[in-house]
C-alpha positions in Angstrom: 0.0 0.0 0.0 1.1 3.6 -0.7 1.1 4.5 3.0 3.7 1.9 3.9 6.5 3.8 2.2 6.2 6.6 4.7 6.8 4.3 7.7 10.6 4.0 7.7 11.7 4.3 11.3 11.0 2.0 14.2 9.9 5.1 16.3 7.1 5.6 13.7 5.6 2.4 14.9 5.9 3.3 18.6 4.2 6.6 17.8 1.3 5.0 15.9 0.9 2.1 18.5 0.6 4.6 21.3 -1.9 6.7 19.4 -4.0 3.6 18.5 -3.9 2.4 22.1 -5.0 5.8 23.4 -7.9 5.8 21.0 -9.0 2.4 22.1 -8.8 3.4 25.8 -11.0 6.4 25.0 -13.6 4.1 23.6 -13.8 2.2 26.9 -12.2 -0.8 25.3 -10.4 -3.0 27.8 -8.8 -5.8 25.7 -7.8 -6.0 22.1 -6.3 -8.5 19.7 -4.8 -6.3 17.0 -3.1 -7.3 13.7 0.2 -6.0 12.5 1.9 -6.9 9.2 5.7 -7.2 9.3 6.2 -8.4 5.7 4.9 -5.1 4.3 7.9 -3.3 5.8 10.7 -5.6 4.7 11.1 -3.3 1.7 11.9 -0.4 4.0 14.6 -2.4 5.7 12.7 -3.0 8.9 13.2 -6.3 10.8 10.2 -8.1 12.3 11.8 -8.4 15.7 12.7 -4.8 16.1 9.4 -3.7 14.6 7.5 -5.7 17.2 9.6 -4.3 20.0 8.8 -0.8 18.7 5.1 -1.5 18.6 5.1 -2.9 22.1 7.0 0.1 23.3 4.2 2.4 22.1 1.5 0.1 23.5 3.1 0.0 26.9 2.7 3.8 27.2 -1.1 3.2 27.5 -1.6 0.8 30.4 -5.4 1.5 30.4 -5.9 -1.0 27.6 -4.4 -4.5 27.1 -3.3 -5.1 23.5 -2.3 -8.6 22.3 -0.8 -8.9 18.8 -1.6 -11.1 15.9 1.0 -11.3 13.1 -0.4 -11.0 9.6 1.8 -13.1 7.3 0.4 -11.3 4.3 -0.5 -14.0 1.7 0.6 -11.8 -1.2 4.2 -12.7 -0.6 3.7 -16.5 -0.6 4.0 -19.3 1.9 7.8 -19.3 1.9 7.9 -15.7 3.0 5.1 -16.5 5.4 7.1 -19.1 7.1 10.0 -16.7 7.4 7.8 -14.2 9.1 6.4 -16.9 11.4 9.9 -17.9 12.5 10.7 -14.3 13.2 7.6 -13.5 15.2 8.2 -16.7 17.2 11.5 -15.2 18.4 9.7 -12.3 20.0 6.4 -14.0 20.9 7.0 -13.0 24.5 6.2 -9.4 23.4 2.5 -10.5 23.4 2.1 -12.1 20.0 -0.6 -14.7 20.4 -1.7 -15.6 16.9 -1.2 -15.4 13.2 -3.4 -14.7 10.2 -3.1 -14.1 6.4 -4.6 -10.9 5.0 -4.2 -9.7 1.5 -5.4 -10.8 -2.0 -7.7 -13.8 -1.7 -8.1 -14.3 -5.5 -4.4 -14.6 -6.2 -3.3 -16.3 -3.0 -5.8 -19.0 -1.8 -5.3 -20.4 1.7 -4.4 -24.1 0.9 -0.7 -23.5 0.2 -0.3 -22.2 3.8 -1.4 -25.5 5.4 2.1 -26.4 6.5 2.8 -22.9 7.8 -0.3 -23.0 9.9 0.5 -26.4 11.3 3.9 -25.2 12.3 2.4 -22.1 13.9 0.1 -24.3 16.0 3.2 -26.4 17.1 4.8 -23.1 18.2 1.8 -22.3 20.3 0.1 -19.6 18.1 -3.6 -19.3 17.6 -4.9 -19.0 14.0 -7.2 -16.9 11.9 -7.5 -16.3 8.2 -8.9 -13.5 6.1 -11.4 -15.4 3.9 -14.7 -15.0 2.1 -14.5 -11.2 1.6 -13.2 -10.6 -1.9 -13.3 -14.3 -2.8 -16.3 -16.6 -2.3 -17.2 -19.5 -0.1 -14.4 -21.7 -1.4 -11.9 -19.3 0.3 -13.6 -20.0 3.6 -13.7 -23.7 3.1 -10.0 -23.6 2.4 -9.4 -21.7 5.6 -11.4 -24.1 7.8 -10.4 -27.4 6.1 -6.8 -26.8 5.1 -5.6 -24.2 7.6 -7.9 -25.5 10.5 -8.4 -21.9 11.7 -10.1 -20.9 14.9 -11.5 -17.7 13.4 -12.5 -16.3 10.0 -11.7 -12.7 9.1 -14.8 -11.2 7.3 -16.6 -14.3 6.0 -19.0 -12.0 4.2 -19.5 -14.4 1.2 -19.7 -17.6 3.2 -23.5 -17.6 2.8 -23.0 -18.3 -0.9 -22.8 -22.0 0.2 -25.6 -23.0 2.7 -23.6 -26.1 3.7 -20.7 -23.8 4.7 -23.0 -21.7 6.8 -24.3 -24.9 8.5 -20.7 -26.0 9.1 -19.7 -22.6 10.7 -22.8 -22.7 12.9 -22.2 -26.3 14.0 -18.5 -25.8 14.8 -18.9 -22.3 16.2 -15.9 -21.0 14.2 -15.8 -17.3 15.1 -16.6 -14.8 12.3 -14.7 -11.5 12.6 -17.2 -9.3 10.8 -16.3 -5.8 9.7 -19.5 -4.1 8.3 -18.2 -0.6 7.7 -14.9 -1.9 6.2 -16.9 -4.1 3.8 -19.0 -1.2 2.7 -16.1 1.2 2.2 -14.0 -1.4 0.2 -17.0 -2.1 -2.0 -17.4 -5.8 -1.0 -21.0 -4.9 -0.5 -22.7 -2.1 -2.5 -25.0 -1.1 0.4 -25.1 -1.9 4.1 -28.4 -3.6 3.7 -26.7 -6.4 1.9 -24.4 -7.2 4.8 -25.0 -10.7 6.3 -24.3 -9.8 9.9 -28.0 -10.1 10.9 -28.6 -13.3 8.9 -25.5 -14.9 10.4 -26.5 -13.9 13.9 -30.0 -15.2 13.5 -28.6 -18.4 12.1 -26.6 -19.0 15.2 -23.1 -18.3 13.9 -20.5 -17.0 16.4 -20.5 -13.5 15.1 -18.1 -10.9 16.4 -17.9 -7.2 15.4 -14.6 -5.6 14.5 -13.2 -2.4 13.0 -10.6 -3.5 10.4 -8.2 -0.6 9.8 -10.2 2.1 11.7 -7.7 4.8 11.0 -8.1 4.2 7.3 -11.8 3.8 7.3 -12.5 6.4 10.0 -14.6 4.0 12.1 -14.8 3.0 15.7 -16.2 0.0 17.4 -19.1 2.0 18.8 -19.9 3.2 15.3 -20.1 -0.5 14.2 -22.5 -1.4 16.9 -24.6 1.8 16.3 -24.8 0.8 12.6 -26.1 -2.7 13.4 -28.7 -1.1 15.7 -29.9 1.4 13.1 -29.8 -0.7 10.0 -30.5 -4.2 11.3 -32.5 -3.4 14.4 -30.1 -5.2 16.8 -31.5 -4.8 20.3 -29.5 -3.7 23.3 -29.5 -7.4 24.5 -28.3 -8.6 21.1 -25.4 -6.1 21.2 -24.5 -7.5 24.6 -24.5 -11.0 23.0 -22.1 -9.8 20.3 -19.8 -8.4 22.9 -20.0 -11.6 24.8 -19.3 -13.5 21.6 -16.1 -11.5 21.2 -15.0 -12.5 24.7 -15.8 -16.1 24.0 -13.9 -16.0 20.6 -10.9 -14.2 22.1 -7.6 -16.1 22.6 -7.4 -15.4 26.3 -7.1 -18.2 28.8 -10.4 -19.6 30.1 -10.0 -18.0 33.5 -9.5 -14.6 31.8 -12.5 -15.0 29.6 -14.7 -15.9 32.6 -13.4 -12.8 34.5 -14.2 -10.5 31.6 -17.6 -12.1 31.1 -18.3 -11.5 34.8 -17.1 -7.9 34.7 -19.1 -7.2 31.6 -22.3 -8.6 33.0 -21.9 -6.6 36.2 -20.8 -3.3 34.8 -23.4 -1.4 32.7 -20.8 1.3 31.9 -19.3 -1.1 29.4 -22.2 -0.3 27.1 -22.1 3.5 27.6 
């Protein structure tokens, strides 16, 4: 992307990480699992390990919000490059890297060639997600769940093109990281009324709501929830269910999930 060429110093990432964390804290967000994409900055001479250290440095300046990191291997560069990035993030996983994913061009880089990389990631102790079913169709999601054995699907907007896939996602409760405003702004859907969030929710899928590059799309998590309430008549209790889904789908240890669920149920301010 054009913006990447302007990020040339490690301190740039500390600055951005701090700003993002402060914005999250101002939204009353307590815990985040945020993607970062080391391969996009190899061309600028930046190393994954030092880049991660710089991001963590910025995040640590904002103790009000806990931010875990998910490394995007960026499918555009191929599985060999993806394995290189995986090995590098494994060296600094103690900086709070808890999982991996593959963003990027679904059409030109299907998920199946990454099967060995994902298996290796699991052996290293990483959780797994994959961007699928946004620009490409249901086959992309099938590849992610069958070949990569992911725990979560990023977007999944077009999964409903295959009713059997929707049944599978509902039965196995594979979390769907839905990003309605992003999908609208990137043109994946031509109008918000087409978005499947309500249909997936009613069908019993484990739907979560996410922002996906909020500083690019000028959106916030509360804007996403407000959109669902306005356009799809999600009730207050249904929004609470979506937030509970996010806690359930998180990669926190069980005891941390239970603690967050308890705090959420007891603290109405979480929805203010």
